[in-house]
KEFI-986545 format. One line per 4 residues: number of its first residue (from 1); for each residue x, y, z of C-alpha. Coordinates in steps of 0.5 Angstrom, whole numbers. Example, Ala and Ser with C-alpha at 12.3 -4.5 7.8 and 13.67 -1.06 7.14 Angstrom:
2
1) 25 -9 16; 27 -2 14
! end
This chain:
60
1) -138 -91 39; -145 -94 40; -151 -91 36; -154 -88 42
5) -148 -84 44; -147 -82 37; -154 -79 36; -153 -76 43
9) -146 -73 40; -149 -71 34; -155 -67 38; -150 -64 42
13) -146 -61 36; -152 -59 33; -154 -55 39; -147 -52 40
17) -147 -50 33; -154 -47 33; -153 -43 39; -146 -41 36
21) -143 -43 43; -136 -46 39; -135 -38 39; -136 -38 47
25) -129 -40 49; -125 -35 44; -129 -30 47; -127 -32 54
29) -120 -32 52; -120 -25 49; -123 -22 55; -118 -25 60
33) -112 -23 55; -115 -16 55; -115 -16 63; -108 -19 63
37) -110 -26 65; -105 -31 62; -106 -36 67; -113 -39 65
41) -113 -44 71; -112 -38 76; -117 -37 81; -121 -31 82
45) -119 -30 89; -111 -29 86; -113 -24 81; -111 -16 83
49) -117 -12 85; -118 -9 78; -117 -16 74; -123 -18 79
53) -127 -12 77; -126 -13 70; -128 -20 70; -135 -18 74
57) -136 -13 69; -135 -18 63; -140 -23 66; -146 -18 64
! end
């Protein structure tokens, strides 16, 4: 990796750490599990009405 790419990676990594963004993936998976959504690639349109409503409420 060249120096510019390394610097860009380190800056992005620091920003992710500062914003605690690494936790976001875990939080999303927890919410989806609570909604009984096991297929993380499933489209919203294929979810049940309750799952769709729950996913909208968790958005806010």
